[in-house]
PyMOL Python script that loads the backbone (N, CA, C, O; Angstrom):
from pymol import cmd

cmd.read_pdbstr("""\
ATOM      1  N   UNK A   1      26.209  51.142  50.225  1.00  0.00           N
ATOM      2  CA  UNK A   1      25.404  52.316  49.744  1.00  0.00           C
ATOM      3  C   UNK A   1      24.202  51.712  48.610  1.00  0.00           C
ATOM      4  O   UNK A   1      24.494  50.963  47.678  1.00  0.00           O
ATOM      5  N   UNK A   2      23.120  52.096  48.841  1.00  0.00           N
ATOM      6  CA  UNK A   2      22.066  51.467  47.970  1.00  0.00           C
ATOM      7  C   UNK A   2      22.102  52.616  46.429  1.00  0.00           C
ATOM      8  O   UNK A   2      22.016  53.844  46.476  1.00  0.00           O
ATOM      9  N   UNK A   3      22.222  51.943  45.430  1.00  0.00           N
ATOM     10  CA  UNK A   3      22.498  52.701  44.450  1.00  0.00           C
ATOM     11  C   UNK A   3      20.955  53.328  43.666  1.00  0.00           C
ATOM     12  O   UNK A   3      20.787  53.419  42.450  1.00  0.00           O
ATOM     13  N   UNK A   4      20.391  53.539  44.269  1.00  0.00           N
ATOM     14  CA  UNK A   4      18.796  54.007  44.030  1.00  0.00           C
ATOM     15  C   UNK A   4      18.517  55.170  44.950  1.00  0.00           C
ATOM     16  O   UNK A   4      18.798  55.239  46.146  1.00  0.00           O
ATOM     17  N   UNK A   5      17.747  56.331  43.982  1.00  0.00           N
ATOM     18  CA  UNK A   5      17.169  57.262  44.934  1.00  0.00           C
ATOM     19  C   UNK A   5      15.881  56.669  45.988  1.00  0.00           C
ATOM     20  O   UNK A   5      15.429  55.524  46.016  1.00  0.00           O
ATOM     21  N   UNK A   6      15.511  57.749  46.750  1.00  0.00           N
ATOM     22  CA  UNK A   6      14.547  57.247  47.267  1.00  0.00           C
ATOM     23  C   UNK A   6      12.942  57.180  46.630  1.00  0.00           C
ATOM     24  O   UNK A   6      12.024  56.443  46.991  1.00  0.00           O
ATOM     25  N   UNK A   7      12.953  58.158  45.618  1.00  0.00           N
ATOM     26  CA  UNK A   7      11.967  58.110  44.815  1.00  0.00           C
ATOM     27  C   UNK A   7      11.856  56.803  43.887  1.00  0.00           C
ATOM     28  O   UNK A   7      10.800  56.227  43.624  1.00  0.00           O
ATOM     29  N   UNK A   8      13.053  56.463  43.468  1.00  0.00           N
ATOM     30  CA  UNK A   8      13.234  55.314  42.545  1.00  0.00           C
ATOM     31  C   UNK A   8      13.070  54.156  43.354  1.00  0.00           C
ATOM     32  O   UNK A   8      12.564  53.214  42.744  1.00  0.00           O
ATOM     33  N   UNK A   9      13.353  53.943  44.574  1.00  0.00           N
ATOM     34  CA  UNK A   9      12.623  52.709  45.395  1.00  0.00           C
ATOM     35  C   UNK A   9      11.359  52.513  45.585  1.00  0.00           C
ATOM     36  O   UNK A   9      10.884  51.378  45.528  1.00  0.00           O
ATOM     37  N   UNK A  10      10.461  53.838  45.897  1.00  0.00           N
ATOM     38  CA  UNK A  10       9.154  53.557  46.408  1.00  0.00           C
ATOM     39  C   UNK A  10       8.630  52.628  45.344  1.00  0.00           C
ATOM     40  O   UNK A  10       8.294  51.528  45.781  1.00  0.00           O
ATOM     41  N   UNK A  11       8.508  52.782  44.273  1.00  0.00           N
ATOM     42  CA  UNK A  11       7.672  51.647  43.568  1.00  0.00           C
ATOM     43  C   UNK A  11       7.972  50.270  43.778  1.00  0.00           C
ATOM     44  O   UNK A  11       7.118  49.391  43.886  1.00  0.00           O
ATOM     45  N   UNK A  12       9.188  50.105  43.834  1.00  0.00           N
ATOM     46  CA  UNK A  12       9.607  48.735  44.027  1.00  0.00           C
ATOM     47  C   UNK A  12       9.674  48.006  45.306  1.00  0.00           C
ATOM     48  O   UNK A  12       9.604  46.792  45.498  1.00  0.00           O
ATOM     49  N   UNK A  13       9.858  49.206  46.347  1.00  0.00           N
ATOM     50  CA  UNK A  13       9.455  48.865  47.919  1.00  0.00           C
ATOM     51  C   UNK A  13       7.788  48.314  48.103  1.00  0.00           C
ATOM     52  O   UNK A  13       7.362  47.281  48.619  1.00  0.00           O
ATOM     53  N   UNK A  14       7.162  49.307  47.544  1.00  0.00           N
ATOM     54  CA  UNK A  14       5.616  49.161  47.633  1.00  0.00           C
ATOM     55  C   UNK A  14       5.345  47.561  46.808  1.00  0.00           C
ATOM     56  O   UNK A  14       4.623  46.739  47.372  1.00  0.00           O
ATOM     57  N   UNK A  15       5.848  47.304  45.749  1.00  0.00           N
ATOM     58  CA  UNK A  15       5.672  45.966  45.194  1.00  0.00           C
ATOM     59  C   UNK A  15       5.972  44.888  45.839  1.00  0.00           C
ATOM     60  O   UNK A  15       5.224  43.915  45.743  1.00  0.00           O
ATOM     61  N   UNK A  16       7.130  44.839  46.629  1.00  0.00           N
ATOM     62  CA  UNK A  16       7.985  43.960  47.439  1.00  0.00           C
ATOM     63  C   UNK A  16       6.855  44.026  48.877  1.00  0.00           C
ATOM     64  O   UNK A  16       6.632  42.934  49.400  1.00  0.00           O
ATOM     65  N   UNK A  17       6.322  44.985  49.355  1.00  0.00           N
ATOM     66  CA  UNK A  17       5.623  44.823  50.399  1.00  0.00           C
ATOM     67  C   UNK A  17       4.481  44.330  50.425  1.00  0.00           C
ATOM     68  O   UNK A  17       3.975  43.973  51.489  1.00  0.00           O
ATOM     69  N   UNK A  18       3.851  44.218  49.239  1.00  0.00           N
ATOM     70  CA  UNK A  18       2.451  43.419  48.786  1.00  0.00           C
ATOM     71  C   UNK A  18       2.736  42.006  48.970  1.00  0.00           C
ATOM     72  O   UNK A  18       1.844  41.280  49.409  1.00  0.00           O
ATOM     73  N   UNK A  19       4.031  41.473  48.644  1.00  0.00           N
ATOM     74  CA  UNK A  19       4.060  39.916  49.119  1.00  0.00           C
ATOM     75  C   UNK A  19       3.958  39.619  50.213  1.00  0.00           C
ATOM     76  O   UNK A  19       3.288  38.618  50.467  1.00  0.00           O
ATOM     77  N   UNK A  20       4.617  40.417  51.359  1.00  0.00           N
ATOM     78  CA  UNK A  20       4.504  40.266  52.737  1.00  0.00           C
ATOM     79  C   UNK A  20       3.125  40.288  53.402  1.00  0.00           C
ATOM     80  O   UNK A  20       2.776  39.441  54.225  1.00  0.00           O
ATOM     81  N   UNK A  21       2.209  41.515  52.911  1.00  0.00           N
ATOM     82  CA  UNK A  21       1.028  41.504  53.270  1.00  0.00           C
ATOM     83  C   UNK A  21       0.135  40.569  53.739  1.00  0.00           C
ATOM     84  O   UNK A  21      -0.539  40.708  54.760  1.00  0.00           O
ATOM     85  N   UNK A  22       0.120  39.188  52.673  1.00  0.00           N
ATOM     86  CA  UNK A  22      -0.831  38.365  53.143  1.00  0.00           C
ATOM     87  C   UNK A  22      -0.466  37.401  54.378  1.00  0.00           C
ATOM     88  O   UNK A  22      -1.297  36.778  55.039  1.00  0.00           O
ATOM     89  N   UNK A  23       0.979  37.389  54.577  1.00  0.00           N
ATOM     90  CA  UNK A  23       1.568  36.812  55.598  1.00  0.00           C
ATOM     91  C   UNK A  23       1.096  37.621  57.154  1.00  0.00           C
ATOM     92  O   UNK A  23       0.653  36.958  58.091  1.00  0.00           O
ATOM     93  N   UNK A  24       1.263  39.016  57.221  1.00  0.00           N
ATOM     94  CA  UNK A  24       0.891  39.729  58.057  1.00  0.00           C
ATOM     95  C   UNK A  24      -0.808  39.468  58.535  1.00  0.00           C
ATOM     96  O   UNK A  24      -1.225  39.116  59.638  1.00  0.00           O
ATOM     97  N   UNK A  25      -1.672  39.811  57.144  1.00  0.00           N
ATOM     98  CA  UNK A  25      -3.186  39.570  57.406  1.00  0.00           C
ATOM     99  C   UNK A  25      -3.554  38.323  58.159  1.00  0.00           C
ATOM    100  O   UNK A  25      -4.498  38.314  58.950  1.00  0.00           O
ATOM    101  N   UNK A  26      -2.746  37.182  57.892  1.00  0.00           N
ATOM    102  CA  UNK A  26      -3.254  35.745  58.262  1.00  0.00           C
ATOM    103  C   UNK A  26      -3.260  35.998  60.020  1.00  0.00           C
ATOM    104  O   UNK A  26      -4.264  35.614  60.619  1.00  0.00           O
ATOM    105  N   UNK A  27      -2.186  36.609  60.773  1.00  0.00           N
ATOM    106  CA  UNK A  27      -2.025  36.958  62.102  1.00  0.00           C
ATOM    107  C   UNK A  27      -2.775  38.029  62.502  1.00  0.00           C
ATOM    108  O   UNK A  27      -2.721  38.306  63.700  1.00  0.00           O
ATOM    109  N   UNK A  28      -3.652  38.885  61.591  1.00  0.00           N
ATOM    110  CA  UNK A  28      -4.837  39.743  61.964  1.00  0.00           C
ATOM    111  C   UNK A  28      -3.744  40.948  61.931  1.00  0.00           C
ATOM    112  O   UNK A  28      -3.871  41.887  62.718  1.00  0.00           O
ATOM    113  N   UNK A  29      -2.943  40.913  61.241  1.00  0.00           N
ATOM    114  CA  UNK A  29      -1.909  42.352  61.431  1.00  0.00           C
ATOM    115  C   UNK A  29      -2.098  42.889  59.916  1.00  0.00           C
ATOM    116  O   UNK A  29      -2.795  42.434  59.008  1.00  0.00           O
ATOM    117  N   UNK A  30      -1.101  44.195  59.959  1.00  0.00           N
ATOM    118  CA  UNK A  30      -0.961  44.688  58.688  1.00  0.00           C
ATOM    119  C   UNK A  30       0.096  45.746  58.874  1.00  0.00           C
ATOM    120  O   UNK A  30       0.512  45.999  60.004  1.00  0.00           O
ATOM    121  N   UNK A  31       0.566  46.403  57.756  1.00  0.00           N
ATOM    122  CA  UNK A  31       1.647  47.512  57.901  1.00  0.00           C
ATOM    123  C   UNK A  31       1.200  48.418  56.830  1.00  0.00           C
ATOM    124  O   UNK A  31       0.387  48.198  55.932  1.00  0.00           O
ATOM    125  N   UNK A  32       1.935  49.555  57.111  1.00  0.00           N
ATOM    126  CA  UNK A  32       1.468  50.801  56.277  1.00  0.00           C
ATOM    127  C   UNK A  32       3.022  51.286  56.110  1.00  0.00           C
ATOM    128  O   UNK A  32       3.782  51.273  57.078  1.00  0.00           O
ATOM    129  N   UNK A  33       3.489  51.766  54.650  1.00  0.00           N
ATOM    130  CA  UNK A  33       4.778  52.317  54.150  1.00  0.00           C
ATOM    131  C   UNK A  33       4.372  53.895  54.313  1.00  0.00           C
ATOM    132  O   UNK A  33       3.552  54.592  53.716  1.00  0.00           O
ATOM    133  N   UNK A  34       5.287  54.160  55.368  1.00  0.00           N
ATOM    134  CA  UNK A  34       5.355  55.750  55.873  1.00  0.00           C
ATOM    135  C   UNK A  34       6.174  56.528  55.266  1.00  0.00           C
ATOM    136  O   UNK A  34       5.905  57.728  55.210  1.00  0.00           O
ATOM    137  N   UNK A  35       7.316  56.039  54.694  1.00  0.00           N
ATOM    138  CA  UNK A  35       8.234  57.222  54.059  1.00  0.00           C
ATOM    139  C   UNK A  35       9.865  56.211  53.596  1.00  0.00           C
ATOM    140  O   UNK A  35      10.351  55.365  54.346  1.00  0.00           O
ATOM    141  N   UNK A  36      10.272  56.481  52.626  1.00  0.00           N
ATOM    142  CA  UNK A  36      11.620  56.112  52.456  1.00  0.00           C
ATOM    143  C   UNK A  36      12.628  57.105  52.361  1.00  0.00           C
ATOM    144  O   UNK A  36      12.569  57.856  51.387  1.00  0.00           O
ATOM    145  N   UNK A  37      13.618  57.265  53.254  1.00  0.00           N
ATOM    146  CA  UNK A  37      14.667  58.184  53.408  1.00  0.00           C
ATOM    147  C   UNK A  37      15.791  57.516  53.390  1.00  0.00           C
ATOM    148  O   UNK A  37      15.950  56.435  53.956  1.00  0.00           O
ATOM    149  N   UNK A  38      16.921  58.311  52.527  1.00  0.00           N
ATOM    150  CA  UNK A  38      18.249  57.450  52.885  1.00  0.00           C
ATOM    151  C   UNK A  38      18.486  56.071  52.620  1.00  0.00           C
ATOM    152  O   UNK A  38      19.474  55.489  53.067  1.00  0.00           O
ATOM    153  N   UNK A  39      17.497  55.445  51.808  1.00  0.00           N
ATOM    154  CA  UNK A  39      17.552  53.977  51.678  1.00  0.00           C
ATOM    155  C   UNK A  39      16.978  53.179  52.734  1.00  0.00           C
ATOM    156  O   UNK A  39      16.973  51.950  52.669  1.00  0.00           O
ATOM    157  N   UNK A  40      16.444  53.891  53.805  1.00  0.00           N
ATOM    158  CA  UNK A  40      15.794  53.187  55.039  1.00  0.00           C
ATOM    159  C   UNK A  40      14.338  53.156  54.446  1.00  0.00           C
ATOM    160  O   UNK A  40      13.933  53.920  53.570  1.00  0.00           O
ATOM    161  N   UNK A  41      13.669  52.240  55.002  1.00  0.00           N
ATOM    162  CA  UNK A  41      12.321  52.001  54.509  1.00  0.00           C
ATOM    163  C   UNK A  41      11.604  52.177  55.907  1.00  0.00           C
ATOM    164  O   UNK A  41      11.749  51.308  56.767  1.00  0.00           O
ATOM    165  N   UNK A  42      10.838  53.288  56.134  1.00  0.00           N
ATOM    166  CA  UNK A  42      10.000  53.221  57.316  1.00  0.00           C
ATOM    167  C   UNK A  42       8.641  53.090  57.303  1.00  0.00           C
ATOM    168  O   UNK A  42       7.855  53.841  56.726  1.00  0.00           O
ATOM    169  N   UNK A  43       8.285  51.773  58.182  1.00  0.00           N
ATOM    170  CA  UNK A  43       6.911  51.216  57.694  1.00  0.00           C
ATOM    171  C   UNK A  43       6.356  51.317  59.491  1.00  0.00           C
ATOM    172  O   UNK A  43       7.135  51.542  60.416  1.00  0.00           O
ATOM    173  N   UNK A  44       4.987  51.110  59.635  1.00  0.00           N
ATOM    174  CA  UNK A  44       4.280  51.008  60.860  1.00  0.00           C
ATOM    175  C   UNK A  44       3.319  49.839  60.965  1.00  0.00           C
ATOM    176  O   UNK A  44       2.326  49.681  60.255  1.00  0.00           O
ATOM    177  N   UNK A  45       3.672  49.158  61.794  1.00  0.00           N
ATOM    178  CA  UNK A  45       3.099  47.831  61.987  1.00  0.00           C
ATOM    179  C   UNK A  45       1.795  47.877  62.538  1.00  0.00           C
ATOM    180  O   UNK A  45       1.723  48.537  63.574  1.00  0.00           O
ATOM    181  N   UNK A  46       0.620  47.300  62.088  1.00  0.00           N
ATOM    182  CA  UNK A  46      -0.629  47.567  62.476  1.00  0.00           C
ATOM    183  C   UNK A  46      -1.624  46.472  62.828  1.00  0.00           C
ATOM    184  O   UNK A  46      -1.366  45.291  62.596  1.00  0.00           O
ATOM    185  N   UNK A  47      -2.673  46.836  63.346  1.00  0.00           N
ATOM    186  CA  UNK A  47      -3.478  45.677  63.909  1.00  0.00           C
ATOM    187  C   UNK A  47      -2.724  44.705  65.186  1.00  0.00           C
ATOM    188  O   UNK A  47      -2.174  45.163  66.187  1.00  0.00           O
ATOM    189  N   UNK A  48      -2.866  43.369  64.854  1.00  0.00           N
ATOM    190  CA  UNK A  48      -2.164  42.633  65.692  1.00  0.00           C
ATOM    191  C   UNK A  48      -0.825  42.539  65.780  1.00  0.00           C
ATOM    192  O   UNK A  48      -0.171  42.114  66.732  1.00  0.00           O
ATOM    193  N   UNK A  49      -0.379  43.024  64.569  1.00  0.00           N
ATOM    194  CA  UNK A  49       1.417  43.215  64.657  1.00  0.00           C
ATOM    195  C   UNK A  49       1.701  44.174  65.479  1.00  0.00           C
ATOM    196  O   UNK A  49       2.732  43.995  66.127  1.00  0.00           O
ATOM    197  N   UNK A  50       1.029  45.300  65.703  1.00  0.00           N
ATOM    198  CA  UNK A  50       1.510  46.561  66.710  1.00  0.00           C
ATOM    199  C   UNK A  50       1.517  45.975  67.996  1.00  0.00           C
ATOM    200  O   UNK A  50       0.614  45.368  68.572  1.00  0.00           O
ATOM    201  N   UNK A  51       2.731  46.257  68.385  1.00  0.00           N
ATOM    202  CA  UNK A  51       2.929  45.781  70.171  1.00  0.00           C
ATOM    203  C   UNK A  51       2.947  44.058  70.274  1.00  0.00           C
ATOM    204  O   UNK A  51       2.804  43.506  71.365  1.00  0.00           O
ATOM    205  N   UNK A  52       3.149  43.250  68.945  1.00  0.00           N
ATOM    206  CA  UNK A  52       3.124  42.013  69.274  1.00  0.00           C
ATOM    207  C   UNK A  52       4.522  41.758  69.635  1.00  0.00           C
ATOM    208  O   UNK A  52       5.424  42.417  69.117  1.00  0.00           O
ATOM    209  N   UNK A  53       4.754  40.815  70.518  1.00  0.00           N
ATOM    210  CA  UNK A  53       6.293  40.394  70.872  1.00  0.00           C
ATOM    211  C   UNK A  53       7.115  39.819  69.998  1.00  0.00           C
ATOM    212  O   UNK A  53       8.320  39.782  70.249  1.00  0.00           O
ATOM    213  N   UNK A  54       6.582  39.255  68.785  1.00  0.00           N
ATOM    214  CA  UNK A  54       7.005  38.951  67.623  1.00  0.00           C
ATOM    215  C   UNK A  54       7.556  39.822  66.324  1.00  0.00           C
ATOM    216  O   UNK A  54       8.254  39.466  65.375  1.00  0.00           O
ATOM    217  N   UNK A  55       7.042  40.937  66.613  1.00  0.00           N
ATOM    218  CA  UNK A  55       7.124  42.125  65.551  1.00  0.00           C
ATOM    219  C   UNK A  55       8.560  42.346  65.220  1.00  0.00           C
ATOM    220  O   UNK A  55       8.794  42.581  64.034  1.00  0.00           O
ATOM    221  N   UNK A  56       9.589  42.314  66.069  1.00  0.00           N
ATOM    222  CA  UNK A  56      10.848  42.755  65.638  1.00  0.00           C
ATOM    223  C   UNK A  56      11.124  41.485  64.573  1.00  0.00           C
ATOM    224  O   UNK A  56      11.647  41.596  63.464  1.00  0.00           O
ATOM    225  N   UNK A  57      10.657  40.300  65.171  1.00  0.00           N
ATOM    226  CA  UNK A  57      11.158  39.078  64.310  1.00  0.00           C
ATOM    227  C   UNK A  57      10.458  39.465  62.610  1.00  0.00           C
ATOM    228  O   UNK A  57      11.011  39.385  61.513  1.00  0.00           O
ATOM    229  N   UNK A  58       9.356  39.800  62.895  1.00  0.00           N
ATOM    230  CA  UNK A  58       8.363  40.021  61.714  1.00  0.00           C
ATOM    231  C   UNK A  58       9.088  41.024  60.651  1.00  0.00           C
ATOM    232  O   UNK A  58       8.996  40.992  59.424  1.00  0.00           O
ATOM    233  N   UNK A  59       9.790  41.868  61.416  1.00  0.00           N
ATOM    234  CA  UNK A  59      10.247  43.325  60.899  1.00  0.00           C
ATOM    235  C   UNK A  59      11.423  42.811  60.066  1.00  0.00           C
ATOM    236  O   UNK A  59      11.470  43.098  58.869  1.00  0.00           O
ATOM    237  N   UNK A  60      12.546  41.932  60.741  1.00  0.00           N
ATOM    238  CA  UNK A  60      13.781  41.698  60.349  1.00  0.00           C
ATOM    239  C   UNK A  60      13.745  40.390  59.240  1.00  0.00           C
ATOM    240  O   UNK A  60      14.425  40.260  58.222  1.00  0.00           O
ATOM    241  N   UNK A  61      12.730  39.487  59.791  1.00  0.00           N
ATOM    242  CA  UNK A  61      12.838  38.303  58.996  1.00  0.00           C
ATOM    243  C   UNK A  61      11.768  38.056  57.997  1.00  0.00           C
ATOM    244  O   UNK A  61      11.833  37.217  57.098  1.00  0.00           O
ATOM    245  N   UNK A  62      10.868  38.785  58.210  1.00  0.00           N
ATOM    246  CA  UNK A  62       9.751  38.909  57.158  1.00  0.00           C
ATOM    247  C   UNK A  62       9.826  39.914  56.018  1.00  0.00           C
ATOM    248  O   UNK A  62       9.940  39.649  54.821  1.00  0.00           O
ATOM    249  N   UNK A  63       9.747  41.056  56.566  1.00  0.00           N
ATOM    250  CA  UNK A  63       9.709  42.502  55.393  1.00  0.00           C
ATOM    251  C   UNK A  63      11.064  42.652  55.064  1.00  0.00           C
ATOM    252  O   UNK A  63      11.509  42.436  53.937  1.00  0.00           O
ATOM    253  N   UNK A  64      11.690  42.997  55.973  1.00  0.00           N
ATOM    254  CA  UNK A  64      13.143  43.519  55.799  1.00  0.00           C
ATOM    255  C   UNK A  64      13.645  42.266  54.800  1.00  0.00           C
ATOM    256  O   UNK A  64      13.674  42.582  53.610  1.00  0.00           O
ATOM    257  N   UNK A  65      14.029  40.945  55.100  1.00  0.00           N
ATOM    258  CA  UNK A  65      14.197  39.788  54.217  1.00  0.00           C
ATOM    259  C   UNK A  65      13.694  39.930  52.706  1.00  0.00           C
ATOM    260  O   UNK A  65      14.394  39.641  51.735  1.00  0.00           O
ATOM    261  N   UNK A  66      12.538  40.357  52.648  1.00  0.00           N
ATOM    262  CA  UNK A  66      11.798  40.163  51.284  1.00  0.00           C
ATOM    263  C   UNK A  66      12.477  41.171  50.664  1.00  0.00           C
ATOM    264  O   UNK A  66      13.049  40.958  49.595  1.00  0.00           O
ATOM    265  N   UNK A  67      12.494  42.612  51.372  1.00  0.00           N
ATOM    266  CA  UNK A  67      12.934  43.616  50.269  1.00  0.00           C
ATOM    267  C   UNK A  67      14.251  43.691  50.045  1.00  0.00           C
ATOM    268  O   UNK A  67      14.652  44.465  49.175  1.00  0.00           O
ATOM    269  N   UNK A  68      15.292  42.788  50.897  1.00  0.00           N
ATOM    270  CA  UNK A  68      16.475  42.607  50.410  1.00  0.00           C
ATOM    271  C   UNK A  68      16.773  41.409  49.648  1.00  0.00           C
ATOM    272  O   UNK A  68      17.912  41.293  49.195  1.00  0.00           O
ATOM    273  N   UNK A  69      15.727  40.306  49.396  1.00  0.00           N
ATOM    274  CA  UNK A  69      15.932  39.506  48.247  1.00  0.00           C
ATOM    275  C   UNK A  69      15.366  40.567  46.982  1.00  0.00           C
ATOM    276  O   UNK A  69      16.084  40.604  45.982  1.00  0.00           O
ATOM    277  N   UNK A  70      14.386  41.242  46.983  1.00  0.00           N
ATOM    278  CA  UNK A  70      13.783  41.815  45.874  1.00  0.00           C
ATOM    279  C   UNK A  70      14.588  42.799  45.490  1.00  0.00           C
ATOM    280  O   UNK A  70      14.744  42.901  44.273  1.00  0.00           O
ATOM    281  N   UNK A  71      15.287  43.745  46.349  1.00  0.00           N
ATOM    282  CA  UNK A  71      15.665  45.079  45.992  1.00  0.00           C
ATOM    283  C   UNK A  71      17.073  45.063  45.956  1.00  0.00           C
ATOM    284  O   UNK A  71      17.770  45.065  44.942  1.00  0.00           O
ATOM    285  N   UNK A  72      17.563  45.041  47.500  1.00  0.00           N
ATOM    286  CA  UNK A  72      18.942  45.264  47.357  1.00  0.00           C
ATOM    287  C   UNK A  72      19.588  45.066  49.075  1.00  0.00           C
ATOM    288  O   UNK A  72      19.075  45.645  50.033  1.00  0.00           O
ATOM    289  N   UNK A  73      20.676  44.225  49.172  1.00  0.00           N
ATOM    290  CA  UNK A  73      21.090  43.398  50.496  1.00  0.00           C
ATOM    291  C   UNK A  73      21.142  44.258  51.497  1.00  0.00           C
ATOM    292  O   UNK A  73      21.142  43.751  52.618  1.00  0.00           O
ATOM    293  N   UNK A  74      21.202  45.801  51.401  1.00  0.00           N
ATOM    294  CA  UNK A  74      21.660  46.566  52.462  1.00  0.00           C
ATOM    295  C   UNK A  74      20.385  47.471  53.018  1.00  0.00           C
ATOM    296  O   UNK A  74      20.348  48.230  53.987  1.00  0.00           O
ATOM    297  N   UNK A  75      19.313  47.107  52.023  1.00  0.00           N
ATOM    298  CA  UNK A  75      18.105  47.920  52.405  1.00  0.00           C
ATOM    299  C   UNK A  75      17.571  47.631  54.070  1.00  0.00           C
ATOM    300  O   UNK A  75      17.651  46.534  54.624  1.00  0.00           O
ATOM    301  N   UNK A  76      17.074  48.764  54.634  1.00  0.00           N
ATOM    302  CA  UNK A  76      16.970  48.654  56.060  1.00  0.00           C
ATOM    303  C   UNK A  76      15.433  48.911  56.254  1.00  0.00           C
ATOM    304  O   UNK A  76      14.882  49.749  55.541  1.00  0.00           O
ATOM    305  N   UNK A  77      14.720  48.205  57.213  1.00  0.00           N
ATOM    306  CA  UNK A  77      13.409  48.568  57.475  1.00  0.00           C
ATOM    307  C   UNK A  77      13.297  49.065  59.000  1.00  0.00           C
ATOM    308  O   UNK A  77      13.835  48.455  59.924  1.00  0.00           O
ATOM    309  N   UNK A  78      12.615  50.121  59.149  1.00  0.00           N
ATOM    310  CA  UNK A  78      12.338  50.625  60.590  1.00  0.00           C
ATOM    311  C   UNK A  78      10.985  50.804  60.889  1.00  0.00           C
ATOM    312  O   UNK A  78      10.250  51.498  60.186  1.00  0.00           O
ATOM    313  N   UNK A  79      10.605  50.194  61.933  1.00  0.00           N
ATOM    314  CA  UNK A  79       8.954  50.216  62.516  1.00  0.00           C
ATOM    315  C   UNK A  79       9.231  51.576  63.241  1.00  0.00           C
ATOM    316  O   UNK A  79      10.183  51.972  63.913  1.00  0.00           O
ATOM    317  N   UNK A  80       7.770  52.274  62.766  1.00  0.00           N
ATOM    318  CA  UNK A  80       7.563  53.711  63.688  1.00  0.00           C
ATOM    319  C   UNK A  80       6.466  53.105  64.243  1.00  0.00           C
ATOM    320  O   UNK A  80       5.649  52.341  63.731  1.00  0.00           O
ATOM    321  N   UNK A  81       6.585  53.713  65.786  1.00  0.00           N
ATOM    322  CA  UNK A  81       5.345  53.549  66.364  1.00  0.00           C
ATOM    323  C   UNK A  81       4.258  54.599  66.197  1.00  0.00           C
ATOM    324  O   UNK A  81       4.460  55.768  65.866  1.00  0.00           O
ATOM    325  N   UNK A  82       3.211  54.103  66.437  1.00  0.00           N
ATOM    326  CA  UNK A  82       2.102  55.517  66.435  1.00  0.00           C
ATOM    327  C   UNK A  82       2.288  56.379  67.093  1.00  0.00           C
ATOM    328  O   UNK A  82       2.529  56.204  68.287  1.00  0.00           O
ATOM    329  N   UNK A  83       2.240  57.573  66.548  1.00  0.00           N
ATOM    330  CA  UNK A  83       2.337  58.920  67.358  1.00  0.00           C
ATOM    331  C   UNK A  83       4.094  59.470  67.121  1.00  0.00           C
ATOM    332  O   UNK A  83       4.473  60.570  67.523  1.00  0.00           O
ATOM    333  N   UNK A  84       4.862  58.638  66.523  1.00  0.00           N
ATOM    334  CA  UNK A  84       6.277  58.959  66.188  1.00  0.00           C
ATOM    335  C   UNK A  84       6.688  59.183  64.937  1.00  0.00           C
ATOM    336  O   UNK A  84       7.881  59.177  64.636  1.00  0.00           O
ATOM    337  N   UNK A  85       5.794  59.387  64.152  1.00  0.00           N
ATOM    338  CA  UNK A  85       5.974  59.949  62.842  1.00  0.00           C
ATOM    339  C   UNK A  85       6.533  60.867  62.444  1.00  0.00           C
ATOM    340  O   UNK A  85       7.024  60.907  61.316  1.00  0.00           O
ATOM    341  N   UNK A  86       6.588  61.923  63.384  1.00  0.00           N
ATOM    342  CA  UNK A  86       7.397  63.073  63.079  1.00  0.00           C
ATOM    343  C   UNK A  86       8.905  62.820  63.344  1.00  0.00           C
ATOM    344  O   UNK A  86       9.766  63.592  62.922  1.00  0.00           O
ATOM    345  N   UNK A  87       9.116  61.984  63.882  1.00  0.00           N
ATOM    346  CA  UNK A  87      10.691  61.559  64.222  1.00  0.00           C
ATOM    347  C   UNK A  87      11.431  60.928  62.910  1.00  0.00           C
ATOM    348  O   UNK A  87      12.650  60.752  62.916  1.00  0.00           O
ATOM    349  N   UNK A  88      10.590  60.590  61.747  1.00  0.00           N
ATOM    350  CA  UNK A  88      11.401  60.040  60.707  1.00  0.00           C
ATOM    351  C   UNK A  88      12.696  60.591  60.190  1.00  0.00           C
ATOM    352  O   UNK A  88      13.647  59.884  59.858  1.00  0.00           O
ATOM    353  N   UNK A  89      12.668  61.976  60.141  1.00  0.00           N
ATOM    354  CA  UNK A  89      13.755  62.584  59.494  1.00  0.00           C
ATOM    355  C   UNK A  89      14.943  62.410  60.391  1.00  0.00           C
ATOM    356  O   UNK A  89      16.048  62.119  59.932  1.00  0.00           O
ATOM    357  N   UNK A  90      14.697  62.604  61.785  1.00  0.00           N
ATOM    358  CA  UNK A  90      15.829  62.459  62.708  1.00  0.00           C
ATOM    359  C   UNK A  90      16.224  61.265  62.696  1.00  0.00           C
ATOM    360  O   UNK A  90      17.455  61.225  62.709  1.00  0.00           O
ATOM    361  N   UNK A  91      15.681  60.132  62.673  1.00  0.00           N
ATOM    362  CA  UNK A  91      15.782  58.767  63.018  1.00  0.00           C
ATOM    363  C   UNK A  91      16.694  58.367  61.666  1.00  0.00           C
ATOM    364  O   UNK A  91      17.603  57.552  61.823  1.00  0.00           O
ATOM    365  N   UNK A  92      16.458  58.924  60.377  1.00  0.00           N
ATOM    366  CA  UNK A  92      16.838  58.621  58.880  1.00  0.00           C
ATOM    367  C   UNK A  92      18.365  59.133  58.842  1.00  0.00           C
ATOM    368  O   UNK A  92      19.251  58.506  58.262  1.00  0.00           O
ATOM    369  N   UNK A  93      18.577  60.392  59.555  1.00  0.00           N
ATOM    370  CA  UNK A  93      19.879  60.872  59.718  1.00  0.00           C
ATOM    371  C   UNK A  93      20.766  60.429  60.867  1.00  0.00           C
ATOM    372  O   UNK A  93      21.994  60.508  60.903  1.00  0.00           O
ATOM    373  N   UNK A  94      19.982  59.969  61.768  1.00  0.00           N
ATOM    374  CA  UNK A  94      20.889  59.383  62.763  1.00  0.00           C
ATOM    375  C   UNK A  94      21.407  57.937  62.836  1.00  0.00           C
ATOM    376  O   UNK A  94      22.361  57.565  63.519  1.00  0.00           O
ATOM    377  N   UNK A  95      20.636  57.167  62.025  1.00  0.00           N
ATOM    378  CA  UNK A  95      20.904  55.564  61.905  1.00  0.00           C
ATOM    379  C   UNK A  95      21.679  55.182  60.939  1.00  0.00           C
ATOM    380  O   UNK A  95      21.929  53.987  60.784  1.00  0.00           O
TER     381      UNK A  95
END
""", "prot")
cmd.dss("prot")
cmd.show_as("cartoon", "prot")
cmd.util.cbc("prot")
cmd.orient("prot")
């Protein structure tokens, strides 16, 4: 269990995500923080990252790894495909 509220997580998540943004930009990609619910960080991969075959690796070993090092070892990052933003509440409860 992550000992922080979603509101407390937001500023530190944003700061941690700033560290991986240059890596994504090098490959012509990017990411947008959509929300934080129940200790799960919901992002949307953009640009070249969206639909890239390596995007799941980027998510796990780039973004999630950085957040786990900076914030908490159990934090989870979930990529939300464009058009699926309305599913965040449902995904946050179910996973």
